[in-house]
N, C-alpha and C positions, 0 to 999 in steps of 0.2 A: 729288486731292482727297478724295473721299467714300472712301476707303479710311485713309484717313491720318488723319481720322477718326477714325473706325474701328475700327484700330487703336487708339490712341494711350488712347480711353472704356473698347476694353478687360481696355488695362491697370490702365488705372485705377476698373476695375474693385474695388467693397467685397469681393468675394469674390477679385478675382485680388492683390491683396495680399495679402490673409488668408494665402495660401497662400503668394505667395511668403516675403511677409517673417513675418508679426507671427506665425505657428504654430508657426514655429520660432525664434524667440524666449520666445513661452510655452511651448515642448515644456523651454524649456532650461531652463526657471525653471520644472519640474516636475521634473528631471534631478536638479536638488540640494537632496537633502533632508536637512534643524537634526536633530542629536537633543537638542538641547534651543531655546525662543523668546527665550532670555534669555543672557547672558555673567555675566562670573564680573569677569573686568576691562579694560579700554582694549585691552588688546593681542589679546585672546582678539578682541573687536570689530573690531577692526582687521584684525587671521589671515582671519576670516570672512565683514568685506567687500571685504580682498581676493580674497580665494580664491574666491569668489563669478565678481565679477568678468571675471581668470579663466577660469574654469569659464567666464562666457557668450561674453566677445569670442572664445575658441579653438571656440566651436561659432558663432558666426554675425557676428562683426566680423571678423574674421583667422584663417576656417575653417581647424584647424588648430595655428595664432600663438601665438604666448607673445608674455607682456610679463617684463619684472621684479618681483619680490614686488612691489618698492619700485613701480614703475608703476604695476603695481596698485589696493596701496593708495591709492596717490594719488589715478587715477582717478577709482575708487567715493566717493573723499572726496569731493572736483571734485562730482563728479554728486548723491551726494543733497544739502554744498547749494545748486548753483542752484534745485533743488524749493525750497528755502524759501522761503517768501514774507520779503523785508525784514523786519527785523524781530523773525521766530521764531527768529529762533540761527546756532546753526551741526553743526560734526560733534561740538562736545561732547550736542546736541541729542538727536543717535540715540541716539548715548549711552546718554546718561540712559535712555534711552525703553527701552533691551534689555538693562540693569544690573536697571531698574526688573520687565522685562517687561508698560508700560502700551504699550495705545496700539501695540497687535498687536504691537511687540517687532521680535527678529528676521524675522520673516515677512513687515511692511508694510516695514521697513528692503529684505529684499532683491525684494519686489516692486518697489521706488518703485524701481534702480539694475535693474530689468529692460522695468520699462512709461518711462524716462530711452534706455536703448540702441534700446527699441523703438523709439521714437519718434524716432531719430534716423531711425532707420535705413531708416524710412514715408517718411521726409521726403527723403532721399538716396533711393531708390526713386525719389519722385512723383520729385522732379529728373533723374534719370534718362530719365525717361520723355517728358517733353517735352525736354529736351537730341536724345532720340535719334528727337523728331518733330519739332523745330524747326527749320529746319534755318538758321545764324546770320547765316548773312548770305540770307534768305527776305523783308521784310518787309513784305510783304504776304501772305506766305504763316502768319508769323507772326501779324499780328491776323486772320489768319481762324480761326485753328485758337484764340486763345483767343479772340475772336467766338463759336463754337457751345464752348467748354469756358463758357463767361458760362452762353451757350439749358441747360445742361446744369447744371453744377453752381453758377449766381450765387444764386438764391437758397437756398445751405449755407455763401454763404461772410463774410467776417467787413464788415460796414457803411460800412467806411476802401474794402473794395474799388472804387473807382470802373467799374463794368458797361458802363453809358453806354460810356465811351474806353478799348477797347482794343490799342491804340498806347501807350497809356499806360507797357503791363507787353511791346510785343516785345522791347526792345532791354533787359529785365532786370524778370526773373516771379519773380524771390526772392520778392515781397510778397507773389507773390498763391499761389505754393508756400505760403506758410507756412499760408495764412489756407484754406487747401482742405485743409493738416493737421488743426490748428486745428479746422476741420470737423469731421474724419473724430475727431480723440480725445473731440468735445460725443455725436456723432451714433452712431458704428458700433460693432458688438461688434469686429471686430479688436482696442479697449480697451481690452478686460474681458478680466476672466484666466480661461481655462481651471478 
């Protein structure tokens, strides 16, 4: 078990997550150069966010893969709207910012897409680490690994996580993974842009 725990913690190390996930996403963002930080109209806005989503998707999500143009635009819009807090607006809110060049304009909109895709990728990576190190049929082993996980990372997790009750998370550690990724978003340099 100690080797399994060491392997899991090595994979969850911030530098390892950065190397495997965050840096490629940041690099994809840096490679997409804007000629200007504003847009003339909604069609240009839609084309730019769709083009960027396609660029990022083909480099980091489905390496070499492509989406239909309408799918890239739709996914970019959905992702942007999901990042707004309730009552803050919709896709038109982002468009207006880009049209007027306020609040960071187009650069911030593309950064927002990058950050959301990176957060999804980090969550998927952490889930994969758990899946590779925690045998789904070995309840006692899962409880022990989660105990070790709490000993190492528990102080940074959301207060709703019951650190004193690792068996609660043995059958479904989705909540645990989300809390871990959220703690990385609050404290880790992997969620800061290059």
